[in-house]
C-alpha positions in Angstrom: -67.9 13.9 7.9 -64.1 15.4 7.4 -61.4 15.3 9.7 -58.2 17.5 9.5 -54.6 17.0 10.9 -53.5 19.0 14.2 -51.7 21.9 13.4 -48.6 22.2 15.5 -47.4 25.5 16.5 -44.3 26.3 14.5 -41.8 29.1 15.1 -40.3 30.4 12.0 -38.7 33.6 13.4 -34.7 34.2 12.7 -33.8 33.5 16.2 -35.4 30.2 16.5 -34.2 29.1 13.0 -30.7 30.5 14.1 -30.6 28.5 17.2 -31.7 25.3 15.7 -29.0 25.7 13.0 -26.4 25.1 15.6 -25.3 22.6 18.2 -22.7 21.8 20.7 -19.8 21.2 18.0 -20.5 24.6 16.3 -19.1 22.8 13.1 -22.4 22.2 11.2 -25.1 25.0 10.2 -28.1 23.4 8.7 -30.9 25.9 8.7 -34.6 24.7 9.1 -37.7 26.1 7.8 -39.4 26.3 11.4 -39.0 25.2 14.8 -41.6 23.2 16.8 -41.3 23.2 20.6 -43.6 20.7 22.0 -44.7 19.7 25.4 -46.9 16.7 24.9 -47.0 13.3 22.9 -49.8 14.9 21.0 -47.8 17.9 19.8 -44.8 16.0 19.0 -47.0 13.7 16.8 -48.7 16.7 15.1 -45.3 18.3 14.4 -44.2 14.7 12.9 -47.3 14.4 10.9 -47.0 18.1 9.7 -43.4 17.6 8.2 -44.5 14.2 6.7 -47.7 15.3 5.1 -45.8 18.1 3.4 -42.7 15.9 2.6 -40.5 18.1 4.5 -37.5 16.6 6.4 -37.6 16.7 10.4 -35.2 16.1 13.0 -35.7 15.3 16.8 -33.5 17.6 19.1 -33.1 17.3 22.9 -30.3 19.3 24.3 -28.5 20.0 21.1 -25.2 18.5 22.3 -24.5 16.8 18.9 -21.1 17.6 17.6 -21.8 17.0 13.9 -25.1 18.2 13.0 -27.3 15.2 13.9 -30.2 17.2 15.2 -30.2 19.9 12.5 -32.2 19.9 8.9 -32.0 21.9 6.2 -35.4 23.4 5.1 -37.3 21.2 7.2 -38.7 21.1 10.9 -36.6 20.7 14.0 -38.5 19.2 16.8 -37.1 20.8 19.8 -38.1 18.4 22.8 -36.5 20.6 25.6 -40.0 21.4 26.9 -41.4 17.8 26.9 -39.7 16.6 30.3 -42.3 15.7 32.8 -41.4 13.1 35.5 -44.5 10.9 35.5 -43.8 8.3 38.0 -41.0 7.5 40.4 -40.9 4.1 42.4 -38.5 2.1 44.4 -37.1 0.3 41.3 -38.1 2.5 38.2 -38.8 6.1 37.0 -41.0 7.2 34.1 -40.0 10.2 32.1 -40.9 12.0 28.9 -37.9 11.9 26.6 -36.8 15.6 26.9 -36.1 15.3 30.4 -32.6 15.9 31.6 -30.8 13.3 33.6 -30.1 16.0 36.2 -34.1 16.1 36.6 -34.1 12.1 36.6 -31.6 12.1 39.5 -33.1 14.7 41.5 -36.5 12.9 41.3 -34.9 9.6 42.2 -32.9 10.5 44.9 -36.0 12.1 46.7 -36.9 8.2 47.2 -33.2 7.2 47.8 -32.7 5.7 44.2 -30.5 6.5 41.4 -29.9 5.3 37.8 -27.1 2.6 37.6 -25.4 4.5 34.9 -25.1 8.4 34.2 -23.0 10.2 31.7 -20.3 13.0 33.0 -22.7 15.7 31.9 -26.0 15.5 33.4 -27.6 17.9 31.3 -28.3 15.6 28.2 -31.8 14.5 27.6 -32.9 11.1 28.2 -34.0 10.4 24.6 -30.8 11.8 23.3 -28.5 9.4 25.3 -30.8 6.4 24.9 -30.7 6.8 21.0 -26.8 6.8 21.0 -26.1 4.3 24.0 -25.1 6.7 26.9 -21.6 5.6 28.7 -20.3 6.8 31.9 -18.0 5.7 34.7 -20.2 2.9 35.8 -20.3 1.4 32.3 -17.6 -1.2 33.3 -20.1 -2.7 35.7 -23.6 -1.7 34.4 -23.3 -1.2 30.8 -24.7 1.9 28.9 -27.6 3.8 30.0 -29.5 1.9 27.2 -29.0 -1.3 29.1 -30.9 0.1 32.0 -34.4 0.9 30.2 -37.2 -1.4 31.1 -39.8 0.2 28.7 -40.2 2.6 25.9 -42.9 4.5 24.2 -42.0 5.2 20.4 -43.7 6.7 17.4 -42.5 4.4 14.7 -41.9 5.6 11.2 -45.4 4.0 10.0 -47.1 6.5 12.1 -48.3 4.3 15.2 -47.3 4.8 18.8 -46.0 1.4 20.3 -44.9 0.5 23.8 -42.1 -1.9 23.9 -39.8 -3.7 26.3 -37.6 -6.7 26.6 -40.9 -8.9 27.1 -43.2 -6.9 24.7 -42.2 -5.9 21.1 -38.4 -6.9 21.7 -37.5 -6.4 18.1 -38.4 -2.4 18.4 -37.0 -2.2 21.8 -33.8 -3.5 20.4 -33.8 -1.4 17.2 -34.6 1.9 18.9 -31.9 1.7 22.1 -28.8 2.9 20.4 -30.5 3.5 17.1 -29.9 7.0 16.5 -33.5 7.5 15.7 -33.6 5.4 12.6 -36.3 3.3 13.9 -38.7 5.5 15.6 -38.8 8.6 18.2 -38.5 7.8 21.7 -41.3 9.6 23.5 -41.2 8.2 27.0 -39.0 6.0 28.9 -39.1 4.1 32.1 -35.6 3.5 33.7 -34.3 1.1 36.1 -33.3 2.3 39.4 -31.0 0.9 42.2 -30.6 2.3 45.8 -28.4 5.5 46.0 -25.5 5.9 48.3 -25.2 8.9 50.4 -21.4 9.5 49.7 -18.5 8.7 47.5 -15.0 7.8 48.5 -12.5 9.0 45.4 -9.1 8.5 44.5 -7.4 10.3 41.9 -4.1 8.5 40.8 -1.4 10.0 39.0 0.9 8.6 36.4 3.7 9.5 34.2 3.8 6.2 32.2 1.0 5.6 29.6 1.8 1.5 29.9 1.5 1.7 33.7 -1.5 3.6 33.4 -3.5 1.3 31.1 -2.3 -1.8 32.9 -3.5 -0.8 36.1 -7.1 0.4 34.7 -7.2 -3.3 33.3 -6.4 -4.7 36.7 -9.2 -2.7 38.4 -11.9 -3.2 36.1 -11.2 -6.9 36.3 -11.3 -6.8 40.0 -14.6 -5.1 39.6 -14.2 -3.5 43.0 -15.0 0.2 42.1 -18.3 1.6 41.4 -16.9 4.3 39.1 -13.6 4.1 36.9 -12.4 6.7 34.2 -9.3 8.1 33.1 -7.9 11.2 31.4 -4.9 12.8 30.1 -3.6 16.2 30.6 -0.2 18.2 29.7 2.6 17.2 32.1 3.3 20.1 34.5 6.9 20.7 32.8 5.6 20.7 29.3 7.4 17.4 28.7 4.4 15.3 27.4 1.5 13.7 29.0 0.2 13.0 32.6 -2.5 10.4 33.0 -5.1 10.4 35.8 -7.0 7.4 37.0 -10.4 8.3 38.6 -11.9 5.5 40.9 -14.5 5.8 43.3 -16.8 3.4 45.8 -20.0 4.5 47.0 -20.8 4.1 50.6 -23.3 5.4 53.1 -22.0 5.0 56.7 -18.3 3.7 56.9 -15.9 5.1 54.3 -14.1 2.2 52.5 -10.5 1.6 52.8 -8.1 1.9 50.0 -5.2 -0.3 50.2 -3.3 0.7 46.8 -3.8 -2.7 45.1 -0.3 -2.9 44.0 -0.8 -0.1 41.6 2.1 1.9 40.1 0.6 5.4 40.5 3.0 8.4 41.2 0.5 10.7 43.1 -2.7 10.5 45.0 -5.2 12.5 45.9 -8.3 11.6 48.1 -11.9 13.0 48.0 -15.0 12.2 50.1 -18.1 13.7 48.4 -21.7 13.7 48.3 -23.2 11.5 45.7 -25.2 14.2 43.8 -22.1 16.7 44.1 -19.7 13.9 42.5 -22.1 13.1 39.8 -22.9 16.6 38.8 -19.0 17.6 38.9 -19.3 19.1 35.3 -21.3 22.0 36.6 -18.7 24.2 37.8 -16.5 23.4 34.7 -19.5 24.5 32.6 -20.1 27.8 34.6 -16.6 28.5 33.8 -16.6 27.5 30.1 -19.7 29.8 29.7 -17.8 32.6 31.4 -14.7 32.4 29.2 -16.9 31.9 26.1 -15.1 28.4 25.6 -18.7 26.9 25.7 -19.5 28.4 22.5 -16.2 27.7 20.4 -16.3 24.9 17.9 -15.8 21.4 19.5 -14.4 18.8 17.0 -15.0 15.9 19.1 -14.2 12.1 18.4 -15.1 9.2 20.5 -13.5 6.0 19.7 -14.1 2.5 20.8 -10.8 0.5 20.6 -10.1 -3.1 21.0 -8.1 -4.1 23.9 -5.7 -5.8 21.9 -5.1 -2.5 19.9 -5.4 0.0 22.7 -1.9 0.3 23.8 -0.4 1.1 20.3 -3.2 3.4 18.8 -3.3 5.3 22.1 0.5 5.7 22.2 0.7 6.6 18.8 -1.9 9.4 18.8 -0.6 10.7 22.2 2.9 11.1 20.8 1.5 13.1 17.9 -1.0 15.1 19.9 -0.1 18.7 20.6 -1.8 20.4 23.8 -2.7 23.4 21.7 -4.4 21.2 19.1 -6.6 19.9 22.0 -7.5 23.3 23.3 -6.6 22.5 26.8 -6.9 26.2 28.0 -10.3 26.4 26.9 -11.6 22.9 28.3 -10.2 20.3 25.6 -9.2 17.1 27.3 -8.9 13.3 26.8 -11.0 10.9 28.1 -9.5 7.3 28.4 -11.0 4.4 30.0 -11.7 0.7 29.8 -15.0 -1.6 30.0 -16.4 -5.2 30.1 -17.9 -5.4 26.6 -20.4 -8.3 28.1 -21.6 -5.5 30.4 -23.2 -4.0 27.1 -26.3 -5.9 25.8 -27.5 -2.9 23.3 -27.7 -4.8 20.1 -27.5 -1.3 17.7 -24.2 -0.2 19.7 -21.2 -1.6 17.7 -18.4 -3.3 19.8 -15.1 -4.8 19.2 -15.1 -8.4 19.5 -13.2 -8.8 22.7 -13.7 -9.0 26.2 -12.5 -5.6 27.0 -12.8 -2.2 24.9 -11.5 1.2 25.7 -13.1 4.7 25.2 -10.7 6.9 23.9 -12.2 10.3 23.3 -10.4 13.5 22.1 -12.6 16.2 23.4 -11.2 19.1 21.6 -11.9 22.7 21.9 -11.0 25.1 18.8 -10.3 28.9 18.8 -13.3 30.9 17.8 -11.8 32.3 14.8 -9.0 30.4 13.8 -9.6 28.0 10.8 -6.2 26.8 10.5 -6.3 25.3 13.9 -9.8 23.8 13.5 -8.5 22.2 10.2 -5.5 20.7 12.3 -7.9 19.2 14.7 -10.6 17.6 12.2 -7.3 16.3 10.3 -6.0 14.6 13.9 -9.4 13.1 14.2 -9.6 11.7 10.7 -6.2 10.1 11.6 -7.6 8.4 14.7 -10.9 7.5 12.9 -8.9 5.4 10.3 -6.4 3.9 13.0 -9.8 3.0 15.0 -11.4 1.3 12.0 -8.4 -0.6 10.7 -7.9 -2.0 14.3 -11.4 -3.3 14.3 -12.8 -0.6 16.6 -15.7 1.6 16.0 -16.5 5.3 16.5 -19.1 6.1 19.3 -22.0 8.6 18.5 -21.6 7.8 14.6 -24.6 5.6 13.3 
């Protein structure tokens, strides 16, 4: 009796192949032979086995938010999991979803029961499998680690063709290899994520600084106190064009009574107070995305670099980079920005995520947007990124999102 392998439905039309040859970065174009769009585990496995049987390279794509072609493959099969997104089970302490589910869908499903994932990235339209494969950092990481630290169980298709369930208690080696493993040790098919009680509202303070040293010092003080549920920072051009201003974004969750904010002896120059619903706070990128899509900036090149700096080198590397950084080479009018905030390294327990050997590290992210048709401007941005990459590695840091 003979058996035959399942045959996946592959899309080889020009539009499908062109779309799969692009990503958020718009810097790399690797054109696949075909695209699979599975909606079940069996369909994902069929697509992988089809590629392996023909010795074709393949890449698994979630929302295509890579900046450097990580989910593209020349002449092979792209497995687009954006339709593989079911929410299977929600309980008071956990939620189980397909790897292609977006975090916005996870959040909506969990909030229906008054629960939330402890850590969310700034942009909620990323796939669960995508962020768990790289780590998933956000404004709550100084308290709760990465999204990959808040996984209870994974279902994984391993390179030897088996489907295995792994967790901290079962098949721990695979569990530790896959989280933050950039897909090298298997394809995440399904994830059970930790949930915690969700607040109703968020009390938020946006604190403005002219002085980078004061800004960094106050960030360190605040994460040491562990008082705030959310802590991030960013840099933007000064209003008078004289340099950079720094914005410290801190927030506390609450349900009934807004918390008081005493100032903590901080050295900020300006202060803005916001009170928001919890989902509105977490989905703050949504109106910015709509604007960038409207202006076309969403579809321009995004030469991003996310550096993880050791605390001991952060002041020097950040100051040198900001002194040399021209707002034009960030693409500020088109949405370019600098993210800059510290976190406790002992909050991160995902073995595959490389961190400096110090108690505190800083995320220093140059999130650039290049003009659509200006190769010289793009080259300057990439050259600037390479300088920061060298400084980061020389200081004992690492580049987030790079395996």
